[in-house]
ROMITI-209153 format. One record per residue (C-alpha): residue in one letter; x, y, z. Coordinates in steps of 0.001 Angstrom, whole numbers, padded with zeros to 6 digits, always signed. Each point is the difference from the previous one (the first is absolute). Layout:
# residues N
AXYZ ...
***
This chain:
# residues 577
X-017182+062421+034933 X-000455-001450-003483 X+000673-003729-000247 X+001171-002069-002940 X-003586-001237-000324 X-001286+003586-000128 X+002496+000817-002722 X-000940-003181-001861 X-003704+000925+000074 X+000742+003542-001202 X+001934-001252-003035 X-002817-002415-000874 X-002529+002844+000175 X+002213+002173-002213 X+000114-002855-002543 X-003804+000059-000154 X-000658-003184+001951 X-003621+000049+001178 X-000331-003294+001859 X+001972-002937+001370 X-001405-003536+000043 X+001137-002264+002805 X-000350-001479+003457 X+001441+001772+003020 X+002602-001597+002260 X+002485+001019+002668 X+002862+000404-002484 X-002205+002379-002015 X-001248+002049+002950 X+002313+002936-000649 X-001157+000368-003581 X-003694-000632+000595 X-000034+002539+002840 X+001669+002554-002262 X-002634-000666-002674 X-002711+000484+002634 X+001418+003294+001273 X+000824+001351-003453 X-003554-000539-001259 X+000920+000166-003709 X+000178-003700-000848 X-002775-002510+000626 X+000826-003347+001624 X-002140-002778-001516 X-000098-002909+002390 X-000415-003328-001814 X-000111-003519+001453 X+002950-001499-001890 X+003164+001672-001231 X-000206-001788-003356 X-003238+001898-000542 X+001848+003223+000855 X+002516-000581-002804 X-002648-000953-002558 X-002090+003026+000982 X+002953+002350-000342 X+000764-001502-003400 X-003564+000585-001171 X+000140+003631+001094 X+003302+000485-001813 X-001371-001702-003126 X-003036+002272-000173 X+001635+003294+000972 X+003500-000487-001388 X+001264+001517+003247 X+002035-001383+002899 X-001952-002211+002410 X+001243-001303+003342 X-000479-003109+002132 X+001591-000982+003301 X+000631-003042+002141 X+001420-000452+003476 X+003129-002017+000722 X+000391-003659-000931 X-003252-001694-000997 X-001729+003348-000494 X+002105+001166-002908 X+000519-003553-001307 X-003730-000063-000756 X+000559+002895-002430 X+002246-001960-002326 X-002539-001663-002296 X-001856+003252-000620 X+003290+001813-000553 X+001052-002563-002592 X-003246+000764-001807 X+000583+003771+000212 X+003562-000312-001269 X-000843-002299-002893 X-002962+002237-000910 X+002389+002991+000004 X-001960+002283+002325 X+001728+002427+002414 X-000294-001296+003565 X+002071+000708+003099 X-000024-002692+002682 X+001007+000841+003561 X+001399-003089+001701 X+000452+000642+003708 X+002822-001857+001717 X+000788-001314+003492 X+002006+002266+002386 X+003305+000832-001661 X+002062-001206+002979 X-001495-003485-000370 X+000620-000492-003715 X+002186-003035-000608 X-000767-001641+003347 X-002867-002235-001166 X-002436+002276+001813 X-003765-000562+000196 X-001542+000475-003489 X+003383+000729-001573 X+000201-000172-003779 X+002127+001880-002523 X-002420+001842-002298 X+002790+001788-001866 X+000963-003406-001408 X-003484-001489-000287 X-001494+002831-002060 X+002883+000420-002453 X-001645-002056-002722 X-003238+001985-000019 X+001399+003536+000121 X+002159+002500-001841 X+001326+001372+003285 X+000172-001708+003384 X+002062+001550+002793 X+000424-000161+003762 X-000202+003293+001906 X+002510-000148+002837 X-000123+003567+001314 X-001622+003414-000055 X+002566+001575-002294 X-000546-002672-002659 X-003794-000039-000143 X-000939+003114-002019 X+002286-000812-002898 X-000945-003686-000007 X-003702+000865-000064 X+000472+002509-002808 X+001881-002574-002088 X-002649-002628+000715 X-002750+002320-001229 X+001943+000961-003135 X+000750-003639-000822 X-003635-001102+000419 X-001397+002901-002041 X+002753+000217-002604 X+000390-003727-000677 X-003658-000900+000608 X+000260-002673+002649 X+000563-000686+003675 X+002381+001588+002493 X+000414-001383+003517 X+001388+001808+003021 X+000866-002080+003061 X+000041+002055+003202 X+000281-001161+003621 X-002609+001368+002367 X+002613+001639+002254 X+001606+001794-002959 X-003399+001472-000917 X-000148+001548+003497 X+003470+001626-000150 X+000289+003775-000308 X-000123+000979-003662 X+003061+001350-001811 X-000021+003609-001184 X-000037-000983-003670 X-001809+002538-002202 X-003362-001152-001322 X+000162-001357-003558 X-001263+002018-002957 X-002926-001523-001831 X+001642+000298-003428 X+002768-002333+001095 X-002267-002374+001879 X-002507-001004-002684 X+001768-000382-003356 X-002276+000493-003034 X-000377-002857-002440 X+001959+000545-003239 X-001461-000315-003480 X+002338-002096-002141 X-000095-000473-003761 X+002296-002130-002180 X+002527+001557-002361 X-001243+001096-003431 X+002001-002679-001817 X-001536-002724+002171 X-003495+001311-000665 X+000747-000081-003730 X+000953-003677+000302 X-003205-000766+001885 X-002106+001868-002559 X+001655-001920-002845 X-000814-003318+001688 X-003648+000966+000578 X-000422+001456-003482 X+001394-003187-001522 X-002395-002337+001793 X-003379-000728-001578 X-001539-001393+003211 X+001021+001857+003166 X-001327-000870+003473 X+000586+002146+003099 X+000394-001465+003513 X-000564+002524+002808 X+000804-000068+003711 X-000048+002298+003006 X+002649+002217-001584 X-002774+001284-002282 X-001553+002012+002847 X-000872+003468-001240 X+000627-000906-003655 X-003533-000984-001051 X-000408+002575-002776 X+003500-000700-001317 X-000745-003736-000154 X-003182+000596-001993 X+001800+002279-002451 X+002758-002542-000678 X-002446-002927-000253 X-002102+001968-002487 X+003040+000785-002122 X+001213-003623+000016 X-003445-001667-000144 X+001289-002012+002942 X-002037-002031+002504 X+000969+000742+003585 X+000430-002700+002640 X+000447+000826+003680 X+001606-001723+002959 X-001883-000016+003318 X+001806+003073+001323 X-000753+001843-003218 X-003782-000547+000214 X-000865+003164+001911 X+002077+002153-002378 X-000786-001565-003375 X-003359-001762-000187 X-002496+002868+000158 X-001441+001823-003059 X+002462-001888-002156 X-001237-001522-003272 X+003437-001553-000531 X+000087-001951+003277 X-000604-003711-000601 X+000329-001244+003555 X+002576-001349+002351 X+002481-002783-000539 X+001396-002516+002467 X-001443-002871+001988 X-003037+002056+001056 X-000286+001976-003219 X-002051-000208-003199 X+000706-002209-002984 X-000342+003102-002201 X+002941+001676+001741 X+002035-003177-000134 X-000457-000527-003735 X+000467+003679-000886 X+003518-000287+001431 X+000803-003287-001719 X-001343+000894-003446 X+001953+003149-000796 X+003178+001103-001789 X+001094+002529+002617 X-000789+000094+003732 X+000466+003389+001681 X+000330-000323+003788 X-000735+003208+001897 X+000656+000386+003731 X-000460-003677+000781 X+002081-002715+001599 X-002696-002662-000461 X+001757-003012+001549 X-001488-003099-001646 X+002315-000878-002867 X-002243-002746-001366 X-002541+002630-001127 X+002482+001886-002191 X+000476-000868-003688 X+002325-002962-000289 X+002719-000356-002639 X+001432+002719-002190 X-003035+000791-002148 X-001064+003040+002036 X+002270+003002+000490 X-000321+001646+003413 X+000654+003575+001097 X-000197+001119+003613 X-000240+003435+001644 X+000371+000255+003780 X+001214+002581+002489 X+001916-002764+001785 X+002936-001237-002086 X+000194-003265+001951 X-003372-001009-001476 X+001189+000084-003601 X+000216-003498-001456 X-000594-001666+003338 X-003048-002025-001094 X+000463-000464-003753 X+002824+000592-002506 X-000386+003525-001384 X+001166+001625-003208 X-000152+003570+001357 X+000029+001125+003644 X-000421+003664+000943 X+000097+001652+003411 X-002687+002637+000289 X-003244+001204+001502 X-002806-001589-002019 X-002115+003129-000521 X+002901+002277-000910 X+001532-002642-002264 X-003242-000576-001905 X-000569+003724-000510 X+003448+000289-001551 X-000435-003205-001999 X-003418+000757-001497 X+001143+002441-002732 X+002468-002633-001225 X-002648-002670-000562 X-001664-000646-003332 X-003776-000367-000163 X-000741-003664-000694 X-002735-000675-002554 X-000669-003680+000673 X-002061-000371+003167 X-000774-003715-000365 X+002245-001018+002932 X-001763+002467+002291 X-003455-000964-001266 X+000656-003705+000536 X+001160+000611+003573 X-002965+002296+000731 X-002520-002567-001279 X+001662-002721+002036 X-000087+002214+003105 X-003706+000807-000514 X-000755-003724-000183 X+002029-000790+003123 X-001490+002978+001862 X-003528-001212-000778 X+000858-003528+001160 X+001314+001352+003299 X-003023+002245+000487 X-002303-002958-000646 X+001611-001764+002954 X-000873+002887+002327 X-003646-000966+000320 X-002041-001835+002585 X-003208-001996+000107 X-002461+001308+002624 X-000545-002634+002630 X+003055-001888-001142 X+002255-001523+002595 X+003253+001367-001413 X+001239+003541-000400 X+002581+000384-002717 X+002809+002253+001270 X-000022+001747-003381 X-003509+001277+000756 X+001189+001549+003251 X+002993+001668-001634 X-002069+001419-002844 X-002606+001353+002445 X+002777+001701+001958 X+001336+001620-003153 X-003428+001104-001205 X-001035+001595+003295 X+003270+001417+001327 X+000710+003722-000097 X+001646+001582-003013 X+003106+000706+002086 X-000035-003174+002099 X+003214-001568+001246 X+000092-003788-000285 X+002392-002331+001767 X+000145-003722-000707 X+001566-003018+001647 X+002277-002302-001981 X-001491-003094-001601 X-003564-000065-001256 X-000951+003537+001193 X+002757+001309-002265 X-001453-002057-002869 X-003460+001484+000506 X+001434+003515+000412 X+002026-000344-003201 X-002961-001223-002025 X-002961+001909+001415 X+001027+003282+001633 X-000382+002759-002571 X+002535+002815+000186 X-000818+003545-001129 X+003054+002135+000686 X-001192+001007+003475 X-000389-003389+001637 X+003075-001591+001519 X+000972-003649+000439 X+002511-001271+002552 X+001222-003473+000791 X+003092-001986+000805 X+000585-000384-003719 X+003763-000434+000198 X+000759-001462+003428 X-003099-002213-000111 X-000763+000023+003716 X-003197-001268+001527 X-002023+002246+002328 X+000847+003273-001735 X-003439+001217-001095 X-001680+001108+003245 X+003328+001308+001333 X+000522+002129-003109 X-003609+001174+000228 X+000765+001445+003455 X+002778+002165-001426 X-002029+000957-003057 X-002971+001092+002105 X+002144+001891+002517 X+001706+001903-002812 X-003290+000690-001821 X-002803+000168+002584 X-002501+001340-002536 X+000445-002759-002578 X-001632-003390-000159 X+002456-002806+000773 X-000906-003613-000782 X+002065-003034+000991 X-000437-003144-002083 X+001215-002520+002561 X+000425-003732-000255 X-001125-002011+002987 X+003564-001251+000478 X+001586+003446-000230 X-002679+001658+002112 X+000272-002470+002861 X+003802+000227+000042 X-000107+003585+001357 X-003636-000005+001100 X+000738+001779+003271 X+000296+003303-001839 X-003658-000130-000960 X-000408+001552+003454 X+002238+002871-001102 X-002659+001093-002491 X-002418+000580+002854 X+002554+001512+002367 X+001442+002380-002591 X-003459+000728-001467 X+001091-000942-003514 X-003012-000761-002258 X+001762-002707-002022 X-002243-002513-001777 X+001576-003459+000379 X-001409-002602-002393 X+001137-003515+000942 X-000158-002591-002775 X-000863-002882+002296 X+000561-003254-001907 X+001287-001986+002977 X+003382-000624-001573 X+003313+001417-001065 X-001542+000024-003452 X+002896+000980-002232 X+002334-002461+001713 X-002622-002680-000451 X-000189+000798-003714 X+003778-000136-000290 X+000094-003385+001699 X-002674-001435-002274 X+001535+001463-003162 X+003275-001776+000711 X-001585-003336+000821 X+000007+000149+003790 X-002987-000766+002177 X-000832+003191+001854 X+001411-000183+003508 X+000171+002487+002871 X-002231+002544-001746 X-003256-000447+001915 X-001140+002897+002197 X-002629-000540+002714 X-001370+003531+000029 X-002396+001644+002443 X-002882+002233-001041 X+002153+003067-000698 X-002998+002332-000088 X-001096-001055+003492 X+003578+000378+001204 X+000128+003542-001393 X-003214+000924+001791 X+001523-001236+003242 X+002829+002555-000269 X-002233+002913-000952 X+000248-000209-003800 X-002946-000436-002348 X-000077-003569-001328 X-001785-001188-003138 X-000040-003679-000985 X-000704-000952-003621 X-001079-003585-000682 X-002463+000419-002897 X+000957+001373-003435 X-003212+002035+000032 X+001250+001970+003011 X+003401+001017-001390 X-000829+003325-001643 X-002161+001246+002885 X+002522-001216+002569 X+002862+001900-001636 X-002210+003072-000322 X-000899-000151+003706 X+003667-000310+000917 X+001018+003002-002094 X-002871+002104+001362 X+000933-000604+003636 X+001773+002870+001748 X+002766-001978+001660 X+002027-003188-000372 X-001737-003054-001427 X+000971-003636-000421 X-001739-001857-002828 X+000267-003769+000454 X-000540-001283-003543 X-000339-003785+000058 X+001226-000899-003481 X+000529-003116-002066 X+003135-001856+001047 X+000383-001912-003257 X+000063+003004-002324 X+002982-000292-002328 X+002071+003054-000877 X+001404-001325-003241 X+003210+001510-001391 X+000001+001451-003526 X+001869-002982-001411 X-000387-003549+001266 X+003225-001923-000493 X+000225-003717-000605 X+001616-000339+003406 X-002938+001754+001690 X-002543-002133-001882 X+001870-003101+001137 X-000023+001408+003520 X-003788+000359+000106 X-000438-003464-001505 X+002357-001486+002559 X-001839+001768+002823 X-003307-001458-001175 X+001428-003529-000176 X+001413+000352+003521 X-003252+001467+001317 X-002109-002813-001476 X+002359-002658+001328 X-000151+001686+003391 X-003792+000020+000084 X-000443+003735-000670 X-002286-000282-003039 X-002454+002537+001467 X+002692+002650-000268 X+000551-000820-003687 X-003738+000414-000626 X-000028+003370+001794 X+003007+001155-001981 X-001620-000982-003282 X-003328+001659+000818 X+001628+003264+001072 X+002171+000297-003080 X-002115-001594-002738 X-000052+003174-002116 X+003285+001456+001181 
***
């Protein structure tokens, strides 16, 4: 007799699902047993359901295909929610299976009772409760279509007893109706003419690129060449834009480059392509700059800055249609100025990524640059929020084959190692490197054991500065004494060895390059415990008067509070920065 769970597993297999990330539980027993007997889908047992959701999101990000995670009733599936928020806001197709208490007990304040169909509404396109066998096939098919078609999360809530009911005799779905293809959208001809007229009329055009530029690299170069336009990227555009691009002048934003910041401010026309870059203070202010925006999502148009033209369209297809309408600009002074500024800023950043042999401080920039220099040509990098994202943005070199994942929109801690699990499971033959902060790593540290248990050769590099470093910087920059940021860390390398994972501890700048090389050469998971300078400043591209006042106020408070040694350390570490 086929059960609802058997039918569920068959539909997932038909949809191309290869693995499910989760933790087993009694309310999931019907489904997990079906997965076991079917033998087509791998169950990846992690130690925390939040990791399961992040891992599924990483797989979906890299493959573009549906990924699945699961949690048992009550606390089990509640642990999924932070990772699912990240998946949904990153627009990757993920199906979450939220098991529920026995159906007869729902509404009676039963043990572990929650109402996932209400709790997950905000982080999903589709969230439904499956109450019986005759409902399940259609609900699952819709959930898959919604996740794949709208690029986001679907959640199905199913009681354990319903999963064990005899299946209905519904015909199996056809693949063509289960996995909708992504459309290619271009704006109307008249709208493209208006955009071309705006760009042709501007003497200094700057292009801002985001994740919507995926797959459009050659089109971007062609348009930038025609317009003599410097190209700035947001964090999520880095992996698609930065490489082999003479027009790229760096990133903007709090963790970006001053060259990218000024290229956007000092222009006549700003062309935004596939980006919803959220920080309004980094856009041109006032009415001196005209702004055009192209995005596949109409709700993004004009959301961050007032725009003169907004077009709905796929970036690559739109640029290919637009290119013949653009005039070749003769004056390249705007581009040249931005390129020279970028070269200067790039050299300054590279100069920071050095170390003095025998010195007592490792600059985190040195570690990040060594990772970039020695990683494989098709490596997958994940990075925690905060300072690891800063070092990834500034020092990881993209090449069109490398990938970069992070919680760049939701901004969650503890994402990097969790995403590395999904990336490595989906691509067992590729090198996967997690740039983890000590705060983020320790938040979900239990899943370090999963690397050994699942035999995933992830290289986890922990930037161990003994603090929530980015929070500490934010506190100081706004005039607060740092408070609640200290981390009393163990020797992470020794801890890794204790659970069967190779551990390497870096405490001398002279050992950084060889230590990273040893980690990458090891056939298996590795944890690199890089003890780095706590007082390294990650300065934003533009220091405001308010921020300068904030640092001054912090120093006055620190001196009055007897913390002059910290001021000296801060000054020494950042003398030339």
